[in-house]
N, C-alpha and C positions, 0 to 999 in steps of 0.2 A: 549468803545464808540468811534465813529469816529469823527475826526476833520472835519470842513467844507471842508478843502482841500481834505481829504481822501474821503469824501462823494461825492464831485464833480468828483474826478479822478476815483472812483469806481462806478459811476452812472449806468453803464451798469449792474453791479451786483445787484444794488438796483432794477432796472427794472426787472431783472430776478426773484428777490425775489417777486416782485409784480405779475409776471406771475404765480408763484406758489400759492400765496395767492388767487388771483382772479380765479384760477382754482378749488378751493375748492367748492364743491356743497353746496349751501346755506342751503338746507334742512338738511345737516349734522351738521350745526352750529346754525341754527335758534333758537333753544331752549336756547342757551347761550348768544345770542346777540339780541339786539333790532333791528327790521326791521320794520319801520313804514308803509310800503306800498308795493305794488306789482310790481311797475315799476318806472323807473327813473323820469317820469313826476310827479307822485304822490309824490315821495320823494322830488323833488325840490319844489313842492307846499307846502309841510309840512315845509320846511325851510322858505319859504315866510311867512307862518302863524305864525311861531315861532318869526321871526323878527318883524312882525306886533304887536304881544303881547308885545315884549320887548320895542318897540317904544312907545306903549301906557303907559307902566309902567314908562318909562323914562320921558315922558311928564307929567304924574301925579306927579312923584317925584320932577321934576324941577318946576312944575307949570308954565311952559312957553309954551304958544300956538305956538309961532314962531318957536321954535326948533322942536316941534312935527310936525308942518306944513312942515318944510323942510324935516324931515325924512319920513313923509308920502308921500311927493312928490317923494322922492327917491324910496320909496317902490312901488309906481305906475309905475315909470320908470322900475324897476326890473320886475314887472308883465308884462309890455309891451314887454320887451326883452324875457321873458319866452314865451309869446304868439308867438313872431316871430320865436322862436327856437322850438316850440312845436313838430314839426315832428321829430326832432332829439331826443326828450325825450320819446315820446309815445311808449309804448310797449317795452321799452328797459329793459332788465333784470337788476337786482341788484346783487352785488357781496359782498363777505366777504371783508371788508376793515378795515384798521388800522386807517386812518384819522389823524394821527399825525406823519407822517414820516419825521424825521429830524435827523441830525447827532447824537444827544444825545440819540435817541431811537434805534440806530443800533449798535450792537456789532459784532465784528469779532471773529469767532470761527474757530477751525480746519475744521469744516464742511462747513464753509462759513459764510455769513452775516446772522444775526438773528435780528428780531424785538422784542423789549421789550416795556413795558408800553402800554397795550392795553385798557386803560380806555375809550377811544373814539371809540374803535373798534365796528363794527356792520355790518349790511347788508345795503349797500348804493350804490349810483351811482359811478361807477369806475371813471367817469370824475371828480367828486369832489375830489377823492383821487389824481388823476393826477394833478389837479389844485394845491392842497396843496404841492405836491411834486415839481412841476415845479417852484413855486414861491420861493423856496429855492435856486435855481440855475440859474434862467433865469427870472429876473423881468419883462422884456418886452415881454417875450414869443415868441420872434422872432425865436429862435432855438428849439422850442418845438418838431418839427418833428425829428430833429437830436437827441435830447435827448431821444425820445421815440421810436426810430427806431426798437428796439428789443421787444417792448411791443406787445404781440400777439393779443390783442383785439383792436388795434388801427385802426380807420377808420375815415372818414370825420365827421360822426355824433358825435363820441366821441370828436373830436377836437372842434366841434361847441359847445358841452356842456361844455368843458373846458373853452372856450371863454365866455360862459354865466356866469359861476361861477366867472371867473376873473372880469368881469364887475360888477356882483352882489356884490362881496366883496369890490370892489373899491368904490361902492356907499355907503357902510356902514362902511368903515374903520374908519370914524369919531366916530362911536358908540363905537368901541372897542379900539380906540387909547388911 
């Protein structure tokens, strides 16, 4: 398993590993992994609906309307951001993703880096995977283009969706903290 220092210094190799994974045709793996929808917009909406259900459960569990109100307000903000970024989500294909890329899930072999621990793996938006990857090395995302320069599916719409996921998860960090 890689140390955080190795992970950062070998980041270009991690990105090349993602290039290989994201090049896998999803029809070849769809029967093994859950893929909730047909495009990135529907996928992101399914995340919103999941969070909404968790907010309701939390509110019921805590019996506190004020906490539920705060979280529901944040959920509405996330929905507004999704609406603003809708064009970068609509009709965008989904990819085979790992969704838990961090140093402890990467091993170095003679053949190169390999990902282990695929419990979260599935058919998902590549921008979500990039968000999870970038937050390990660049908390403020200022250098994201530099880190992702070798990612072959990078374009402005992907970066816009990465920004959406960053904002979305920042709104709800309190729920998982």
